[in-house]
C-alpha positions in Angstrom: -73.7 -91.9 -89.5 -72.4 -93.4 -92.3 -70.9 -89.9 -93.8 -69.3 -89.7 -90.6 -67.4 -93.0 -90.7 -66.5 -92.8 -94.5 -64.9 -89.2 -93.1 -63.0 -90.8 -90.3 -62.0 -94.1 -92.6 -60.6 -91.2 -95.3 -59.0 -89.4 -92.4 -57.0 -92.4 -91.0 -56.1 -93.4 -94.3 -54.5 -90.0 -95.3 -52.8 -90.0 -92.1 -51.3 -93.7 -92.5 -49.9 -92.2 -96.3 -48.3 -89.1 -94.1 -46.9 -91.7 -91.7 -45.3 -93.6 -94.3 -43.8 -90.7 -96.7 -42.8 -89.4 -93.5 -41.5 -92.7 -91.8 -38.7 -91.7 -88.7 -39.9 -88.0 -88.6 -41.7 -87.4 -85.5 -45.2 -85.8 -85.5 -46.4 -83.2 -83.7 -49.9 -82.9 -81.2 -51.4 -80.0 -79.3 -48.3 -77.9 -79.2 -45.5 -80.0 -81.2 -44.4 -79.9 -84.6 -41.3 -81.0 -86.0 -39.6 -80.4 -89.3 -36.4 -81.8 -91.6 -33.0 -80.4 -91.4 -31.7 -79.0 -95.0 -29.6 -82.9 -94.9 -33.0 -84.5 -95.1 -32.3 -86.0 -91.1 -35.5 -85.1 -88.9 -35.4 -82.6 -86.0 -36.4 -83.1 -82.6 -39.9 -82.5 -81.9 -40.6 -78.9 -80.8 -43.9 -77.0 -79.0 -45.6 -74.2 -80.7 -48.6 -73.1 -79.6 -52.2 -73.6 -80.6 -50.9 -76.1 -83.0 -53.2 -78.8 -84.7 -53.1 -82.5 -84.3 -51.5 -84.1 -88.0 -51.6 -88.1 -87.0 -49.7 -88.6 -84.2 -50.9 -92.0 -82.8 -50.9 -94.0 -86.7 -48.9 -96.7 -87.1 -45.2 -96.0 -88.0 -46.2 -97.7 -91.7 -44.3 -100.6 -92.4 -41.6 -99.9 -90.0 -41.6 -101.5 -86.5 -39.8 -100.3 -83.6 -39.1 -103.4 -81.6 -39.4 -103.2 -77.5 -36.9 -105.2 -75.6 -38.8 -107.9 -73.9 -40.1 -107.3 -70.1 -37.0 -108.7 -68.2 -38.2 -111.9 -65.6 -37.7 -111.9 -62.2 -34.2 -113.2 -62.3 -33.1 -111.4 -65.4 -34.5 -108.1 -63.6 -32.0 -109.3 -60.3 -28.9 -109.9 -62.3 -29.8 -106.3 -64.3 -29.4 -104.8 -60.7 -33.5 -104.9 -59.5 -34.4 -106.2 -56.1 -37.9 -106.8 -55.5 -38.9 -109.5 -52.8 -42.7 -110.1 -52.0 -43.6 -109.5 -48.6 -43.7 -112.7 -46.5 -47.7 -114.1 -46.3 -47.5 -114.3 -42.6 -46.0 -110.7 -42.0 -48.8 -109.3 -44.3 -51.6 -111.0 -42.3 -50.0 -109.7 -39.0 -49.4 -106.5 -40.2 -53.4 -106.3 -41.2 -53.9 -108.0 -37.9 -52.2 -104.7 -35.8 -53.6 -102.2 -38.1 -57.5 -104.1 -37.7 -56.8 -103.9 -33.5 -55.5 -100.5 -34.0 -59.2 -99.9 -35.8 -61.2 -101.6 -33.2 -59.3 -100.2 -30.5 -59.8 -96.5 -32.1 -63.7 -97.4 -32.2 -64.0 -98.3 -29.0 -61.9 -95.0 -27.4 -64.1 -92.7 -29.8 -67.3 -94.0 -28.1 -65.7 -93.3 -24.9 -65.2 -89.5 -25.9 -68.8 -89.4 -26.8 -69.7 -90.2 -23.4 -67.2 -87.4 -22.1 -65.5 -89.9 -20.5 -62.1 -89.4 -22.6 -60.5 -85.9 -24.1 -60.6 -85.3 -27.5 -57.6 -83.1 -28.8 -58.2 -83.8 -32.7 -60.3 -81.6 -35.0 -63.7 -82.2 -34.7 -67.1 -80.4 -36.4 -68.8 -78.0 -34.3 -72.2 -78.5 -33.1 -73.1 -75.6 -34.3 -72.2 -75.9 -37.8 -73.3 -79.5 -38.6 -76.0 -78.0 -41.5 -72.4 -76.8 -43.4 -70.2 -79.2 -45.1 -67.9 -80.8 -42.8 -64.4 -79.6 -42.6 -62.7 -82.5 -41.3 -62.8 -86.1 -42.9 -63.7 -88.9 -40.7 -61.5 -91.4 -41.7 -58.4 -88.6 -42.1 -59.2 -87.6 -38.5 -59.7 -91.4 -37.1 -56.4 -92.5 -39.0 -54.9 -89.2 -37.0 -56.3 -89.7 -33.8 -55.5 -93.4 -33.3 -52.5 -94.3 -35.6 -50.5 -91.7 -36.7 -50.2 -90.1 -33.5 -48.6 -92.8 -32.4 -45.7 -92.5 -34.3 -45.8 -88.4 -34.2 -42.5 -88.4 -32.1 -40.6 -89.9 -35.6 -42.2 -86.9 -37.8 -41.5 -83.0 -37.8 -38.3 -82.9 -35.8 -36.9 -79.5 -35.5 -33.1 -79.2 -36.4 -30.4 -76.4 -35.1 -27.6 -77.2 -37.5 -27.0 -77.8 -41.8 -28.3 -81.0 -42.8 -24.7 -82.7 -43.5 -23.3 -85.9 -42.8 -24.2 -85.6 -39.3 -26.6 -83.0 -37.7 -28.1 -81.9 -34.4 -31.6 -82.7 -33.5 -33.5 -80.6 -30.7 -34.4 -83.4 -28.4 -38.1 -83.1 -27.0 -40.7 -84.7 -25.1 -44.6 -85.1 -25.1 -46.9 -85.1 -21.8 -49.6 -86.0 -23.7 -49.2 -89.0 -25.7 -47.5 -87.1 -28.9 -50.2 -84.7 -29.1 -47.9 -81.7 -27.9 -44.3 -81.6 -27.3 -41.9 -79.5 -25.0 -38.4 -78.9 -26.1 -35.8 -80.4 -23.6 -32.7 -77.8 -24.4 -30.5 -80.8 -24.7 -29.6 -81.3 -28.4 -28.8 -85.1 -30.3 -26.0 -85.3 -32.1 -27.2 -88.0 -34.9 -25.9 -89.5 -37.9 -28.1 -88.3 -41.2 -29.6 -90.9 -43.0 -32.9 -89.1 -44.0 -31.8 -86.0 -45.7 -31.6 -85.5 -49.8 -28.0 -84.1 -49.4 -26.9 -86.6 -52.1 -23.9 -84.9 -53.2 -23.2 -83.0 -50.0 -23.4 -79.5 -51.2 -25.6 -78.6 -48.1 -23.1 -76.9 -46.3 -22.8 -73.7 -44.7 -18.8 -73.7 -45.4 -16.8 -73.2 -48.4 -15.7 -71.2 -51.7 -19.7 -71.4 -52.7 -20.8 -70.4 -49.2 -18.8 -67.3 -49.3 -19.8 -66.5 -53.2 -23.8 -67.2 -51.7 -23.3 -64.3 -49.0 -21.6 -62.0 -51.9 -24.8 -62.6 -53.7 -27.1 -61.1 -50.7 -24.8 -58.0 -50.4 -25.2 -57.1 -54.4 -29.1 -59.0 -54.9 -30.5 -58.8 -51.3 -32.5 -61.5 -50.0 -35.1 -61.5 -51.9 -36.6 -60.6 -55.6 -40.0 -58.6 -55.0 -41.6 -59.7 -58.4 -42.7 -62.5 -60.8 -40.1 -63.5 -63.9 -42.4 -62.2 -66.5 -42.7 -58.5 -64.7 -39.0 -57.3 -63.0 -38.1 -60.4 -61.2 -35.3 -61.5 -63.5 -32.0 -61.4 -62.4 -28.7 -61.9 -64.6 -28.2 -65.1 -62.2 -31.3 -66.4 -63.4 -30.0 -66.6 -66.9 -27.2 -68.2 -66.2 -28.4 -70.7 -64.2 -30.8 -71.4 -67.1 -27.9 -72.0 -69.6 -26.2 -74.3 -67.1 -29.1 -76.2 -66.9 -29.3 -76.5 -70.7 -25.9 -77.3 -71.3 -26.1 -79.7 -68.4 -29.0 -81.8 -69.2 -28.2 -81.8 -73.1 -31.3 -79.5 -74.0 -31.6 -76.5 -76.2 -33.2 -74.3 -73.3 -34.4 -74.5 -69.4 -36.7 -72.6 -67.6 -36.2 -72.3 -63.7 -39.2 -72.2 -61.1 -38.9 -71.0 -56.9 -40.2 -74.3 -55.8 -39.9 -77.8 -57.1 -43.6 -79.2 -56.2 -44.8 -76.5 -58.2 -42.6 -77.2 -61.8 -44.9 -80.0 -61.8 -48.3 -79.4 -60.2 -48.2 -76.1 -62.3 -46.5 -76.5 -65.6 -48.1 -80.3 -66.6 -52.0 -78.4 -66.7 -49.8 -76.1 -69.0 -48.5 -78.8 -71.5 -51.7 -81.2 -71.8 -55.5 -80.4 -71.4 -58.7 -81.4 -72.9 -58.1 -84.2 -75.5 -54.9 -85.3 -74.0 -54.1 -88.7 -72.5 -51.7 -88.5 -69.7 -50.1 -92.4 -69.2 -48.7 -92.2 -65.6 -46.2 -94.9 -63.8 -48.5 -96.2 -60.9 -46.4 -94.8 -58.3 -45.6 -91.3 -59.7 -44.9 -88.4 -56.9 -47.8 -86.2 -55.4 -46.7 -83.3 -57.6 -46.9 -84.8 -60.8 -50.5 -86.5 -60.0 -51.7 -83.1 -59.0 -50.6 -81.8 -61.9 -52.5 -84.3 -64.1 -55.4 -83.5 -62.1 -55.3 -79.9 -62.7 -54.9 -80.6 -66.5 -58.3 -82.0 -67.3 -56.5 -84.6 -69.4 -57.9 -88.0 -69.9 -55.7 -90.1 -67.0 -54.2 -93.7 -67.9 -51.7 -96.1 -65.0 -49.6 -98.3 -66.1 -47.9 -100.7 -63.3 -44.7 -99.6 -61.6 -41.8 -99.5 -64.3 -43.7 -102.0 -66.3 -42.7 -101.6 -70.2 -45.0 -104.5 -70.6 -47.9 -103.0 -69.0 -47.4 -99.4 -70.5 -47.2 -100.7 -74.2 -50.6 -102.4 -73.4 -52.0 -99.0 -72.3 -50.7 -97.2 -75.1 -51.7 -99.9 -77.7 -55.3 -99.7 -76.3 -55.2 -96.0 -76.6 -54.4 -95.7 -79.9 -56.5 -98.0 -81.3 -59.9 -96.5 -79.1 -59.2 -92.9 -79.3 -61.0 -90.7 -77.4 -64.3 -91.8 -75.0 -67.0 -91.2 -77.0 -65.7 -90.2 -80.1 -62.8 -92.2 -81.1 -61.1 -89.6 -82.4 -57.0 -89.3 -82.9 -55.8 -88.2 -78.9 -54.4 -84.7 -79.6 -51.1 -85.7 -77.6 -50.2 -88.9 -75.7 -47.8 -87.8 -72.6 -46.0 -90.4 -70.7 -45.2 -89.1 -67.1 -42.2 -91.3 -65.3 -39.4 -90.6 -62.5 -36.0 -91.2 -62.8 -35.7 -92.5 -59.4 -38.6 -93.5 -57.0 -38.3 -91.9 -54.1 -40.0 -94.6 -52.3 -39.1 -97.3 -54.1 -35.6 -96.7 -54.9 -36.2 -97.9 -58.5 -34.7 -96.2 -61.6 -36.8 -95.9 -64.7 -36.5 -98.4 -67.5 -35.5 -95.5 -69.9 -34.2 -97.3 -73.0 -37.4 -99.4 -72.9 -39.7 -96.4 -72.4 -38.1 -93.9 -74.8 -38.7 -97.4 -77.5 -42.4 -97.4 -76.8 -42.5 -93.6 -77.1 -41.0 -94.0 -80.5 -43.0 -96.6 -81.4 -46.5 -95.3 -80.4 -45.4 -91.4 -81.3 -46.2 -90.6 -77.6 -44.1 -87.8 -75.3 -42.3 -88.5 -72.5 -42.2 -86.1 -69.6 -39.3 -87.5 -67.3 -38.9 -86.1 -63.8 -35.0 -86.2 -62.5 -35.9 -84.7 -58.7 -33.5 -87.6 -57.2 -32.0 -88.6 -60.0 -30.2 -85.2 -61.5 -26.7 -84.9 -59.8 -27.0 -88.5 -58.4 -27.0 -90.6 -61.2 -24.4 -91.5 -64.0 -20.8 -90.9 -63.6 -20.8 -86.9 -63.8 -24.4 -86.5 -62.5 -26.3 -86.0 -65.1 -28.8 -88.1 -64.0 -30.6 -91.4 -65.8 -30.3 -90.2 -69.1 -26.4 -90.1 -69.0 -26.9 -93.8 -66.6 -28.4 -95.5 -69.3 -26.5 -93.6 -71.8 -29.5 -92.6 -74.0 -29.5 -89.0 -76.0 -31.1 -86.4 -74.1 -33.0 -85.0 -76.8 -35.2 -88.4 -77.1 -36.6 -87.1 -73.9 -39.1 -84.3 -74.6 -39.4 -82.8 -71.6 -37.0 -83.3 -68.3 -37.9 -81.9 -65.0 -35.8 -81.4 -61.9 -35.3 -79.9 -58.7 -32.7 -77.9 -57.2 -34.0 -79.5 -53.5 -31.5 -82.8 -53.2 -28.4 -82.9 -55.3 -28.0 -79.2 -55.1 -28.9 -78.2 -51.4 -31.0 -75.3 -52.4 -34.4 -74.9 -53.7 -36.9 -74.7 -56.7 -37.0 -76.8 -60.0 -36.4 -76.5 -64.0 -37.7 -77.6 -67.0 -35.5 -78.6 -69.8 -36.7 -79.0 -73.3 -37.2 -77.7 -76.8 -36.6 -73.6 -77.1 -40.4 -73.3 -78.6 -41.4 -75.5 -75.4 -39.5 -73.4 -72.8 -40.9 -70.2 -74.6 -44.4 -71.5 -74.5 -43.9 -72.0 -70.5 -42.5 -68.8 -69.8 -46.1 -67.4 -71.3 -48.4 -70.1 -70.2 -46.9 -71.7 -66.9 -48.7 -70.5 -63.4 -45.9 -70.9 -62.0 -43.6 -68.6 -63.9 -46.2 -66.1 -64.5 -47.9 -65.6 -60.8 -44.9 -66.7 -58.7 -42.2 -64.4 -57.3 -38.9 -65.1 -59.2 -36.1 -67.2 -57.2 -33.7 -65.0 -54.5 -30.5 -64.5 -55.8 -28.8 -66.6 -52.9 -30.8 -69.5 -54.0 -29.8 -69.2 -57.4 -26.2 -68.6 -56.8 -25.8 -71.6 -54.6 -27.7 -73.9 -57.8 -25.2 -72.2 -60.2 -22.2 -72.9 -57.9 -23.1 -76.7 -57.6 -23.4 -76.5 -61.7 -19.9 -75.8 -61.8 -18.5 -77.9 -59.2 -19.7 -80.6 -61.1 -17.9 -79.6 -64.2 -14.5 -79.9 -61.8 -13.1 -82.9 -60.1 -14.4 -82.4 -57.0 -18.0 -82.7 -58.6 -17.1 -85.8 -60.1 -15.5 -87.0 -56.9 -18.9 -86.7 -55.1 -20.3 -88.5 -57.7 -18.0 -91.7 -57.5 -18.3 -91.5 -53.8 -22.1 -91.6 -54.1 -22.2 -94.5 -56.3 -19.4 -96.4 -54.2 -21.4 -95.4 -51.3 -24.7 -96.9 -52.0 -23.4 -100.1 -53.7 -21.4 -100.6 -50.3 -24.5 -100.1 -47.8 -27.2 -101.6 -50.4 -25.1 -104.9 -50.6 -24.3 -105.4 -46.5 -28.0 -104.5 -45.7 -29.0 -107.2 -48.1 -26.2 -109.4 -46.8 -28.1 -108.9 -43.3 -31.1 -110.5 -44.2 -33.3 -107.7 -44.7 -36.0 -107.2 -47.5 -34.3 -103.9 -49.8 -36.4 -102.6 -52.4 -35.3 -100.7 -55.6 -32.1 -101.1 -57.7 -28.5 -101.2 -56.7 -27.2 -98.1 -58.0 -30.4 -96.2 -56.6 -28.9 -93.8 -53.5 -32.6 -94.0 -52.0 -32.6 -97.3 -49.7 -36.0 -98.7 -48.6 -35.6 -100.9 -45.8 -39.0 -103.3 -45.1 -40.4 -103.3 -41.6 -44.1 -103.8 -42.6 -45.4 -103.5 -39.0 -46.4 -99.6 -37.7 -45.2 -100.3 -34.4 -41.6 -101.9 -35.2 -41.5 -99.0 -37.7 -41.7 -96.6 -34.4 -39.5 -98.9 -32.5 -36.7 -98.9 -35.1 -36.9 -94.9 -35.1 -37.2 -94.4 -31.8 -34.0 -96.7 -31.2 -31.7 -95.2 -33.6 -32.1 -91.8 -32.6 -30.8 -92.9 -29.3 -27.9 -95.0 -30.5 -27.2 -91.5 -32.9 -28.9 -92.2 -36.0 -31.8 -90.2 -37.6 -33.9 -92.1 -40.1 -36.7 -91.6 -42.3 -40.0 -94.1 -41.6 -42.9 -94.1 -44.0 -46.1 -96.3 -43.9 -49.6 -96.3 -44.7 -51.2 -94.2 -46.9 -48.2 -93.0 -48.5 -47.1 -96.9 -49.4 -49.4 -99.9 -49.1 -50.6 -101.1 -46.0 -48.3 -103.9 -45.5 -45.0 -102.1 -46.9 -44.5 -99.9 -44.3 -40.4 -99.1 -44.5 -37.4 -97.4 -43.0 -36.1 -95.4 -45.9 -32.3 -94.8 -46.1 -31.1 -91.6 -48.5 -27.3 -91.8 -48.8 -25.0 -89.4 -49.4 -21.4 -88.5 -50.7 -20.6 -87.0 -47.5 -21.1 -90.1 -45.8 -18.0 -91.6 -44.6 -17.0 -95.8 -44.6 -16.8 -95.4 -41.0 -20.6 -93.8 -41.1 -21.7 -96.1 -42.8 -20.8 -99.3 -41.1 -21.7 -98.2 -37.5 -25.5 -97.6 -39.1 -25.1 -100.8 -40.6 -24.2 -102.3 -36.9 -26.7 -100.6 -35.5 -29.1 -102.0 -38.1 -27.9 -105.5 -37.7 -28.4 -105.1 -33.9 -32.2 -103.8 -34.1 -33.1 -105.9 -36.8 -32.4 -109.0 -34.8 -34.2 -107.3 -31.6 -36.8 -106.3 -33.8 -37.2 -109.5 -36.2 -37.1 -107.5 -39.0 -34.8 -109.6 -41.3 -37.4 -111.0 -43.1 -35.6 -112.0 -46.4 -36.0 -115.2 -47.3 -32.1 -115.3 -49.4 -29.6 -116.7 -47.3 -26.4 -114.4 -47.4 -24.7 -116.4 -49.5 -27.3 -116.1 -52.1 -26.2 -112.5 -52.2 -22.9 -112.3 -51.8 -21.1 -108.8 -52.3 -19.6 -108.4 -55.7 -16.2 -107.7 -56.5 -15.8 -103.8 -56.3 -13.0 -101.4 -56.1 -12.3 -99.7 -53.0 -13.5 -96.2 -52.5 -10.0 -95.0 -53.2 -9.5 -97.1 -56.2 -13.2 -96.1 -57.4 -12.3 -92.2 -57.0 -9.1 -92.0 -58.8 
């Protein structure tokens, strides 16, 4: 035991000496190493398969990189962050609402057991009671007695392009939302729910014509994986555009955005690695982290002070039982959080990453194209060096009006993923028309048209958020985030809001438990560059009317406490 302890101390001393000599040079982990340029400057970390740990998490000698202190609530508000706590009265009422639903649901289940009421939900067969259950009791209970009451606001069929306005097929239910029948009518609604941030989801124009031409040239599918015979020249062109747009050395694309996270994170980290994940990360990130087999630590949402505590503890304690240094520490965060509307505090996160020699995996699904003066995401928004983000992930399903995802990083990381990613090796390659749509959008973003769309989206976001806050609603997130969560809390109010909005020609998305905390149900608005000022004013008027009717203006701040700041008109902002 003493011999083992001495060896560990000698190894730690050796690593600290190396760190002092290397100073600002980046160290590697399982796949990542570093080397210096001929002029002596450090080169960004790169990935090499089967690498060895080389003192990744030893203190940086005498040099210390200080991070900015965590801002207070007032500072956060001044910087654009907006979080007003749930009023205690409405939190209690929300709990009582769910309690009543639970009691009534339990009573109805007893009636079903007695044969006095039909069971429409999934249930176990009487002949398979000895087998593991196919249905979880709580999940089925929640679906039968809570989710089904709001189901008419979910899975709504469309019959048009998801642009600024779209057509919803009207339907009705004769069995309390278990089944539906189409009425044959169409409802023309203002679209406040789709992720069409830049308005590129359209069925006309020059990009649409090029997409149609790609179908005639390549067909509708590829019929093979990228590693076999599925790579088209369009894929290579798209990856060059992604790498240039994100400021990285190389990029790799995938046919599905969810799988980009879920099937690539296991290729980057594994046993002996530590993943530090934001509490509110997307389900695809959570699934990928679980599949990786790495140890997971969670930090409070967008809380850099808590993140530093987790990092410091991880470096000090090392791996469980052996206390050896972690092979790698990977911080996983999103650019814009799709449920909270918050923007990652990227400068502080990068400072912590450099201080503790960790690595950053940034999911820009909702920020690429939608943030920054030219749509290059939160990296451009905060003005940081793209090379400081080790792995940049994004999807083409939001701002680009298409499907699929990408990972942009150094050439060695990308080449490693080409061989080891299950999504790249086993899934069919992205169809040509899908790739052509994305290529057209990237080229448009480099023109005045694309920059105009980005400016319109930024203006629409500020305008709508400030107007809604002035009406007395509690709005979460950052003032520059195109995702606008408006708090409604009670599930009954949530359903009523969505139905009445639809009757008035506005389609919204409602989100409640378990996707959000039980006391934080919300209406989530996603803004688009295709929305006109008249459209936004119409939505604001309807929200104002229904907010009064449903008693949903919970904010304790008076309108004069959140005045609309002076900013240019739309014409001035887009000059």
